[in-house]
Phi, psi and omega in degrees: 000130178282166188292337181285326178284330173291319178301312179298327174287318173294319175283337174271342186303130172298333173294332178296331177291338187248029178295166177294343178271006187291092182297329176295343177260003177291129170290147180275143173267125183277125172231144178233142172232136174246148187237125187173193182253135175225120184055039181076001181247142175289138185207160168257134180228122348291170178253008167226138164226147175241122180244163177251147175289158179072357176255128180284146176234149167239097180273110169278124176255106187261123170262101179267007182267192178248010178219161184294146168237163172242155177237123185206138175200110178295329183288316180299311188298324183285341185260004186229169167256123182264128175275313182181159165248132178246129179257127171235164174278180181297339177279352179088007179274145183286120176257338181205149170225133184241130181247142179114172179305134183244135174250317185208148188227127172264138171229129190287157176305136179074008186234172180211167174222159175243124179251118178262110182218166178240116175294142179230358184213135171281160178159168180242111184257108181254016185263009186291114180205169173258265183258153183299315166312320176281337179289320183293340181269358181113000173278089183222161177211160179235138174242131174251140182237125188247000000 
């Protein structure tokens, strides 16, 4: 068998599409982070998360407060492949899906979004914040990707 025929067999084989590394077939791991007020302080809860490279995540970002909050991390955004962001109304009905790189997400009070992403680079990202003034008052989180 010549090398062109071997390449054709490898790339055109239906088994190649069902390989163990097919990330399109991976079930998402659900994690939740809440933004709101706890004991009079603006907070992320939890304020630390540990994720793994190569694992698909559906991160639910919930705003439990009475004002809009942002979720942003340039470090994390640079370390993941974003599959999509799903916005839902209060009843849980999908009202929008956003595709492409994500830097910052604003979530209205009482609402949530799901950010579907795949970490592709390790690191410790301590730049998770909402507004700068809230971050200076302690509303920060750290996400580590191993």
